[in-house]
C-alpha positions as CSV (number, residue, x, y, z in Angstrom):
1,M,17.0,135.7,-32.1
2,I,14.8,137.7,-34.5
3,R,11.7,139.1,-32.8
4,R,8.5,138.4,-34.8
5,P,6.0,141.3,-35.0
6,P,2.9,140.7,-33.0
7,P,-0.1,139.4,-34.9
8,P,-2.6,142.0,-36.1
9,L,-5.4,142.8,-33.6
10,P,-8.8,141.2,-34.3
11,S,-11.0,144.1,-35.4
12,V,-14.5,144.9,-36.5
13,S,-15.5,147.7,-38.9
14,F,-18.7,149.7,-38.5
15,D,-20.4,152.7,-39.9
16,V,-21.6,155.8,-38.1
17,P,-24.0,157.1,-40.7
18,D,-25.5,160.0,-38.8
19,G,-23.0,160.8,-36.1
20,L,-23.6,164.0,-34.1
21,G,-20.0,165.1,-34.5
22,V,-19.6,165.8,-30.8
23,I,-16.3,163.9,-30.9
24,E,-13.9,164.1,-33.8
25,V,-10.2,163.3,-34.3
26,T,-8.2,164.7,-37.2
27,G,-4.6,164.2,-38.2
28,D,-2.3,161.2,-38.3
29,D,0.2,159.3,-36.2
30,A,2.6,162.3,-36.2
31,G,0.1,164.8,-34.8
32,S,-3.6,165.1,-34.2
33,L,-6.4,167.3,-32.8
34,L,-9.4,166.2,-30.7
35,L,-12.4,168.4,-31.3
36,L,-15.4,168.5,-29.0
37,A,-18.6,170.0,-30.4
38,G,-16.4,171.4,-33.2
39,D,-13.9,173.2,-30.9
40,P,-10.2,172.1,-30.8
41,M,-9.7,171.0,-27.2
42,F,-6.7,168.6,-27.2
43,L,-3.5,168.4,-29.2
44,E,-0.9,165.7,-29.4
45,A,2.1,165.7,-31.7
46,N,5.7,164.9,-32.3
47,D,7.6,168.0,-31.5
48,G,10.7,167.1,-33.6
49,C,13.1,167.3,-30.7
50,G,14.9,164.1,-31.3
51,S,14.5,160.8,-29.4
52,V,10.9,161.0,-30.6
53,G,9.8,163.8,-28.3
54,W,6.0,164.3,-28.0
55,L,3.8,166.9,-26.4
56,A,0.1,167.3,-25.5
57,A,-1.9,170.4,-24.7
58,R,-5.4,171.3,-23.7
59,A,-7.4,174.4,-24.4
60,G,-9.8,176.2,-22.1
61,A,-9.9,176.9,-18.4
62,G,-12.2,174.1,-17.4
63,G,-11.8,170.4,-18.2
64,P,-14.5,169.6,-20.8
65,G,-15.3,166.1,-19.7
66,L,-17.3,163.8,-21.8
67,S,-20.4,163.6,-19.6
68,E,-22.5,162.4,-22.5
69,V,-20.9,158.9,-22.4
70,K,-21.0,158.4,-18.7
71,Y,-24.1,156.2,-18.8
72,L,-22.0,153.6,-20.7
73,T,-20.0,153.0,-17.5
74,E,-22.2,150.2,-16.3
75,W,-21.7,148.0,-19.5
76,L,-18.0,148.9,-19.8
77,S,-17.4,147.9,-16.2
78,A,-17.9,144.2,-17.3
79,P,-18.1,144.0,-21.1
80,G,-17.1,140.3,-21.2
81,L,-14.0,140.7,-23.2
82,V,-11.7,137.6,-22.9
83,P,-8.0,138.4,-23.7
84,D,-5.8,135.7,-25.2
85,P,-3.3,134.7,-22.4
86,R,-0.4,134.9,-24.9
87,T,-1.1,138.1,-26.9
88,G,-3.6,140.0,-24.7
89,Q,-5.8,140.4,-27.7
90,A,-9.6,139.9,-27.5
91,E,-12.4,139.8,-30.0
92,P,-13.9,143.3,-30.0
93,P,-17.5,143.7,-28.8
94,D,-20.5,144.2,-31.0
95,P,-20.6,148.0,-31.9
96,E,-24.2,148.1,-30.9
97,C,-23.1,147.8,-27.3
98,L,-21.3,151.2,-27.6
99,R,-23.9,152.8,-29.8
100,P,-24.6,155.7,-27.3
101,L,-20.9,156.7,-27.5
102,L,-20.5,155.9,-31.2
103,S,-23.4,158.2,-32.1
104,L,-21.4,161.1,-30.7
105,L,-18.6,160.6,-33.3
106,A,-18.3,162.3,-36.6
107,S,-20.0,160.4,-39.3
108,G,-17.9,157.8,-41.2
109,R,-16.5,154.3,-41.0
110,Y,-14.4,153.2,-38.0
111,V,-12.4,150.2,-36.9
112,M,-12.7,148.8,-33.3
113,T,-10.1,146.6,-31.6
114,A,-9.8,145.2,-28.0
115,A,-6.6,144.2,-26.2
116,V,-4.8,144.5,-22.9
117,A,-2.5,147.5,-23.1
118,P,1.3,147.1,-23.0
119,H,2.8,147.1,-19.6
120,H,4.5,150.4,-20.3
121,L,1.6,152.7,-20.5
122,R,2.1,156.4,-20.1
123,V,-0.8,158.6,-18.8
124,V,-0.6,162.2,-20.1
125,H,-2.9,164.7,-18.4
126,P,-2.4,168.1,-20.1
127,R,-3.7,171.0,-17.9
128,A,-5.4,173.9,-19.4
129,L,-3.1,176.2,-21.4
130,Q,-0.1,174.1,-20.5
131,V,2.0,171.8,-22.7
132,H,3.0,168.4,-21.4
133,G,6.1,166.9,-23.0
134,W,7.6,163.4,-22.9
135,Y,9.8,161.0,-24.8
136,A,8.2,158.1,-26.6
137,D,10.0,155.3,-24.7
138,E,6.8,153.6,-24.0
139,E,4.7,151.4,-26.3
140,L,1.5,153.4,-25.8
141,A,0.5,156.7,-24.3
142,L,-3.0,158.0,-23.6
143,V,-4.2,161.6,-23.2
144,T,-6.9,162.1,-20.5
145,T,-10.0,164.1,-21.4
146,D,-11.5,164.5,-18.0
147,T,-10.5,165.1,-14.4
148,W,-7.3,163.3,-13.4
149,P,-7.0,161.8,-11.0
150,P,-10.7,161.1,-10.6
151,H,-12.5,162.5,-7.6
152,D,-14.8,159.6,-6.8
153,H,-12.4,157.4,-4.8
154,R,-15.1,154.9,-3.8
155,A,-15.7,154.1,-7.5
156,V,-12.0,153.7,-8.1
157,R,-11.8,151.3,-5.1
158,R,-14.7,149.2,-6.4
159,Y,-13.1,148.8,-9.8
160,R,-9.7,148.1,-8.2
161,D,-11.2,145.3,-6.0
162,R,-12.9,143.8,-9.0
163,I,-9.7,143.8,-11.0
164,R,-7.7,142.2,-8.2
165,A,-10.4,139.5,-7.9
166,G,-9.9,138.5,-11.5
167,G,-12.7,137.6,-13.9
168,D,-14.4,140.1,-16.2
169,L,-12.1,143.0,-16.8
170,P,-13.5,146.6,-17.1
171,A,-12.6,148.4,-20.3
172,L,-11.4,151.8,-21.3
173,V,-12.4,153.4,-24.6
174,M,-9.6,155.2,-26.5
175,L,-9.8,157.1,-29.8
176,F,-6.8,157.0,-32.1
177,P,-6.3,159.2,-35.3
178,T,-4.8,156.2,-37.2
179,A,-4.1,152.5,-36.7
180,E,-0.4,153.3,-36.4
181,S,-0.8,155.9,-33.7
182,Q,0.9,155.2,-30.4
183,V,-0.9,158.1,-28.6
184,G,-4.7,158.1,-28.2
185,Y,-7.4,160.0,-26.4
186,L,-9.2,158.5,-23.4
187,L,-12.9,159.0,-24.1
188,D,-14.2,156.9,-21.2
189,G,-12.7,155.0,-18.3
190,H,-10.8,157.5,-16.1
191,H,-12.0,155.8,-12.8
192,K,-11.2,152.4,-14.3
193,L,-7.7,153.6,-15.4
194,A,-7.0,154.8,-11.9
195,A,-8.1,151.5,-10.5
196,Y,-5.9,149.5,-12.9
197,E,-2.9,151.7,-11.8
198,Q,-3.7,151.0,-8.1
199,A,-4.0,147.3,-8.9
200,G,-0.8,147.2,-10.8
201,V,-2.5,145.6,-13.8
202,P,-2.4,146.7,-17.4
203,P,-5.8,147.8,-18.6
204,M,-8.2,146.3,-21.2
205,V,-8.6,148.9,-24.0
206,I,-11.2,149.2,-26.6
207,G,-9.7,151.2,-29.4
208,L,-11.6,153.2,-32.0
209,T,-10.0,154.5,-35.2
210,P,-11.3,156.2,-38.3
211,Q,-10.8,153.7,-41.2
212,L,-9.6,156.6,-43.3
213,P,-7.7,159.2,-41.3
214,R,-9.3,162.6,-41.3
215,P,-6.9,165.4,-42.6
216,L,-6.1,168.3,-40.4
217,R,-8.2,171.3,-41.4
218,R,-6.5,174.7,-41.7
219,D,-9.5,176.5,-40.0
220,D,-9.3,174.2,-37.0
221,L,-5.5,174.7,-36.7
222,D,-5.9,178.4,-36.8
223,R,-8.4,178.3,-33.9
224,A,-6.3,175.7,-32.1
225,W,-3.2,178.0,-32.4
226,A,-5.1,180.8,-30.8
227,A,-6.5,178.6,-28.0
228,F,-3.2,176.8,-27.2
229,S,-0.6,179.6,-27.7
230,D,-2.1,182.9,-26.5
231,R,-1.3,182.3,-22.9
232,A,1.2,179.4,-23.0
233,P,4.4,179.9,-21.0
234,R,7.2,181.3,-23.1
235,D,9.4,178.2,-22.8
236,Q,6.7,176.2,-24.5
237,D,6.4,178.5,-27.5
238,A,9.2,176.9,-29.5
239,A,7.7,173.4,-29.2
240,L,4.2,174.7,-30.2
241,D,5.8,176.6,-33.2
242,R,7.4,173.4,-34.5
243,V,4.2,171.4,-34.1
244,F,1.9,173.9,-35.7
245,S,4.4,174.5,-38.6
246,Y,4.3,170.8,-39.4
247,M,0.6,170.5,-38.9
248,R,-0.2,173.5,-41.2
249,A,2.0,171.9,-43.9
250,E,-0.1,168.8,-43.6
251,S,-3.5,170.5,-43.4
252,V,-6.1,171.1,-46.1
């Protein structure tokens, strides 16, 4: 029997006319950089090793954390998103509900979706100056951008109990470089994600994507190479070399 592709996700487009540029993603579904306050902090890319090998890396000694968005936690704990029981898709929320977070993005036009994540969800937590590799045998992978696992165990338990009780599902917020990307960056929801894992339930994900992918910039890649490779273990050099060679060829 021929499997039909899933229907397209319901989406809403919105503009960020005067974004602060605290959060920006550049690249495409083969490799991207997440920049925080203009600095390359996270990298994810296909390393060209066959079987669709991927890697993720983080710069800096201390996890950056996205503390600016933490006050959205209350609304995201119960955003009222109702997934279709067959597809897991939901109508995305009004962008105004996320305006404090959206204002931190680079200016431009974005697309928002909402859906329950596939059951096979890989959580990737790259530690500072280390490279995390995996094979893309899952339907979706996310790169954490804050402490993992979270330290506030009581908050995790509260979310876990709410998830197990059913009803209004808490939501994670992920930023993808393109609509086709199978790897995204977790901007908010680390405690909620830990709670979903404990409850054994796939999470509700609000996805944000630039409507037009932002090309990789050569200057950013040069700074990223210095940040990621200077103290990387030698056995990770080859993978980083392959990734940066590809990304430089695609940069502007």
